[in-house]
N, C-alpha and C positions, 0 to 999 in steps of 0.2 A: 030119118031120125038123127038128130044132132048128138053126137057122142062127145061133144066138147065138155070137159069137166067144169071149167071155169071161164069167165070172161078174161080174167087177168092171170098171167103166168109170169114166173121169174124169167130172167134173161136165160138162164141154164135150160129151162123147160121149153122156152121159145125156140132156142137153138135146136133142141131135140125134135120138136114138132115141125119146124119149117125148113131146117137145113141152113138157115142164116147163122153164121157164127157170131159169137158174142161181139167180136171186133167189128164185124160188118153192121150189126145192129147199132152199136155205139157210134159208128161213122155216120150212119144215116140220122141219128139223133143230133149229132154235132153239127152236121150240114144243114139240118132243119128240114129233111125230108119227112121225118117223123117228129111230131110236135108233142111237147110235153102237155099233159091234160087232155090230149086228143088221141095220140097213138100209144102213149105210155104214161104212167103216173109213178110218182115217188110215194111209196107206202109210209105209214107213220113210223115205221122202224127204219126208214131210210132206203130200203131196197127199191130197185127199179122194177116195175111190174109192167108187162107189155099187154096191151088191149088187142087181143086176137081178132075181135070183130072189126075193129078200126083198121088193123093192118089188112085184113081181107078186103075191105072196102077200097083201101089205097091201091091194092094190087089190081083190083077190078076196074077202078077209074082212071088208072094211069097206064095205058098200054106201052109196051116196050117201043124204044125209038127205032 
């Protein structure tokens, strides 16, 4: 059973759930590892929301070097 409350979460909640710091997530966005409208979205109020499903897929499809 999936206990995930939502598909999209704030950067703060994303950090709590995954252990990635806000700075680490922002770095991945800036480098292009995580793409806007694919791995995260900008909400109508301007906040960045992370797509948990897309990040999980990114982790599963990109094994560590």
